[in-house]
C-alpha positions in Angstrom: 165.7 -76.9 -67.8 162.6 -75.0 -67.3 160.1 -73.6 -64.6 156.6 -74.5 -65.1 154.8 -72.1 -62.6 151.0 -73.3 -62.6 147.6 -72.9 -60.3 146.8 -76.4 -59.4 143.5 -76.6 -61.5 145.5 -75.5 -64.8 147.9 -78.5 -64.0 146.7 -81.9 -65.8 146.1 -85.1 -63.3 149.5 -86.4 -64.5 151.2 -83.1 -63.7 149.4 -82.8 -60.2 150.1 -86.7 -59.5 153.7 -86.1 -60.9 154.1 -83.2 -58.4 152.5 -85.2 -55.2 154.4 -88.4 -55.7 157.9 -86.0 -56.3 157.0 -84.2 -53.2 155.8 -87.2 -51.1 159.1 -89.1 -52.2 161.5 -86.2 -50.0 159.5 -88.2 -46.9 158.9 -85.1 -45.4 155.0 -85.0 -45.3 151.7 -86.9 -45.2 151.3 -89.0 -48.5 147.8 -89.2 -47.7 147.0 -85.5 -46.9 149.5 -84.1 -49.8 146.6 -84.4 -52.7 144.3 -82.4 -50.8 146.8 -79.8 -50.2 148.0 -79.5 -53.3 145.2 -78.9 -54.8 144.3 -76.2 -52.0 147.7 -74.5 -53.3 147.6 -71.1 -54.4 150.9 -72.3 -57.1 153.0 -75.4 -58.0 156.3 -74.7 -59.2 158.3 -77.7 -60.8 161.5 -77.4 -62.4 161.8 -80.3 -65.1 164.8 -81.3 -66.8 164.4 -83.7 -70.5 160.9 -85.5 -69.3 161.7 -85.8 -65.2 160.8 -83.2 -62.2 163.9 -82.2 -60.6 162.5 -79.6 -58.3 159.2 -78.5 -56.9 157.9 -75.7 -54.2 154.7 -74.3 -53.9 152.7 -71.1 -52.4 150.2 -72.6 -50.3 147.0 -71.8 -48.6 148.0 -72.6 -45.4 144.4 -73.7 -43.1 144.4 -70.8 -40.7 144.8 -73.1 -37.4 148.0 -74.8 -38.7 149.3 -70.9 -40.0 148.9 -69.6 -36.5 150.2 -72.8 -34.7 153.2 -71.8 -36.4 153.2 -68.4 -35.2 152.3 -69.4 -31.9 155.1 -72.0 -31.6 157.7 -69.2 -32.8 156.4 -66.8 -29.7 154.7 -64.2 -32.7 151.0 -64.8 -32.5 150.3 -61.3 -33.3 152.0 -61.9 -37.0 150.6 -64.5 -38.4 147.2 -62.8 -39.9 149.8 -60.8 -42.1 151.3 -64.2 -43.8 147.7 -65.5 -45.2 150.4 -67.8 -47.6 153.3 -70.5 -47.2 156.2 -71.1 -49.3 157.1 -74.8 -48.9 157.4 -78.3 -50.2 161.2 -77.1 -51.7 162.2 -80.2 -52.8 165.3 -81.1 -55.3 166.3 -84.2 -56.3 169.6 -85.3 -54.6 171.4 -85.9 -58.1 170.5 -82.1 -59.0 171.5 -80.8 -55.9 174.3 -77.9 -55.2 173.1 -76.3 -58.4 171.2 -73.4 -57.2 167.8 -75.0 -57.7 166.4 -74.1 -54.6 166.9 -70.9 -55.1 165.7 -70.4 -58.5 162.3 -72.5 -57.5 161.9 -70.1 -54.3 163.0 -67.1 -56.5 160.0 -68.3 -58.7 157.5 -69.3 -56.2 157.8 -65.6 -54.0 157.4 -63.8 -57.5 153.8 -66.2 -58.0 152.5 -65.0 -54.7 152.2 -61.4 -56.1 151.7 -59.0 -53.2 150.8 -61.1 -50.3 152.7 -61.7 -47.1 154.6 -65.4 -47.5 155.6 -67.5 -44.7 158.0 -70.2 -44.5 159.6 -72.8 -42.2 162.8 -74.7 -42.3 165.3 -76.5 -40.4 168.4 -75.9 -42.8 171.5 -73.7 -42.3 171.3 -73.8 -46.4 167.8 -72.4 -47.0 168.5 -69.5 -44.6 170.2 -67.8 -46.9 168.1 -68.2 -50.1 164.6 -67.1 -47.9 166.7 -64.1 -46.8 167.8 -63.0 -50.3 164.1 -63.7 -51.5 162.6 -60.5 -49.0 161.9 -63.6 -45.9 163.0 -62.1 -42.2 163.0 -64.3 -39.3 160.1 -64.3 -36.8 160.2 -64.6 -33.6 162.4 -67.7 -31.7 163.2 -70.9 -32.7 160.9 -73.8 -31.9 160.9 -77.7 -32.0 159.2 -79.5 -34.6 156.1 -81.0 -33.1 156.7 -84.2 -35.8 160.7 -84.9 -34.8 161.8 -83.4 -31.4 165.1 -83.5 -32.3 164.5 -81.0 -35.4 164.5 -77.2 -34.8 162.1 -74.8 -36.6 162.9 -71.3 -37.8 160.0 -69.2 -39.1 160.5 -66.8 -42.1 158.2 -64.0 -43.3 158.4 -62.2 -46.4 156.0 -59.0 -45.8 153.0 -57.8 -48.1 154.7 -55.8 -50.7 152.3 -53.0 -51.6 152.3 -52.7 -55.4 154.0 -49.6 -56.9 
């Protein structure tokens, strides 16, 4: 298994398409807008086993209105500008779960984010300790998802790290 960490512009069209298809297959994103958002990302991470993608993550470059909206919903709008990047599209193939792959994906993505502040949202209890291990701290209060009001999201932020 290898972890491929690349800027979208450095990937082949086939690799980008495979990333998009894998993320879209999880059913958590708008498949129509995803390709354009992938092109805007700072870095894409793919776990590859043999010839197959078994997991993905990304450091996204969210639109300012989206980023600020997430922080506003969490009741901490004043924090939004400290976190210009977003960790997301963390997807692990169901046949490869419970093997630490999400942890590997998050660690690789965060390392690629360099020193910038990064935020993430999660709806799952399983992701909370993974984010915390990577330096993320809860920001504000949990809030209801706009896309699915039955889901509660928690906003996390990993503050900007000063270079040594």
